C-alpha positions, -999 to 999 in steps of 0.1 A, spaced: -250 -319 -294 -249 -291 -319 -219 -270 -327 -233 -240 -309 -239 -261 -277 -203 -275 -279 -189 -240 -283 -210 -227 -254 -197 -256 -232 -161 -249 -242 -161 -212 -233 -180 -219 -201 -153 -244 -190 -126 -219 -200 -143 -191 -180 -146 -214 -150 -110 -224 -151 -98 -188 -155 -121 -177 -126 -107 -205 -103 -71 -196 -112 -77 -160 -104 -94 -169 -71 -66 -193 -62 -40 -166 -69 -59 -137 -51 -72 -155 -21 -47 -183 -14 -13 -178 -31 -8 -141 -26 -19 -139 11 4 -169 20 33 -153 1 28 -120 19 26 -137 52 59 -156 47 78 -126 33 65 -100 58 93 -77 70 101 -75 107 85 -44 121 108 -42 151 138 -32 129 118 -4 114 106 8 148 142 9 161 152 31 132 122 54 137 128 57 175 166 64 170 157 94 148 161 128 166 135 146 145 103 153 166 80 147 136 93 113 129 99 100 165 74 76 177 76 66 214 55 38 230 34 35 198 17 68 208 18 100 189 12 132 208 8 163 186 20 194 204 15 229 192 51 231 181 48 199 162 16 212 145 34 243 134 63 223 120 39 201 101 21 232 87 54 246 75 64 213 58 29 212 42 33 248 30 68 242 16 56 211 -3 27 232 -18 52 259 -28 74 233 -45 44 217 -63 33 251 -75 67 258 -89 67 225 -107 33 232 -122 44 267 -134 76 253 -149 58 228 -170 
């Protein structure tokens, strides 16, 4: 085997090992870790449902958008745009 062939074999094995490590991490280790450490959604839903604000309240996992809610969302959107415009002009 020549030096070039040995060098080619070396980097191919290195690339293979690196590829397998990345695959193991992405497709095995991380999904299992996320599955084990997933937060409990029921605690979050209790906080959301206890909120008095109509925009945040979610009941029966169903969101009904009324005209009043749409107007409130529009006002919030406009206020955020105004704040962002002020930030841009201040910079």
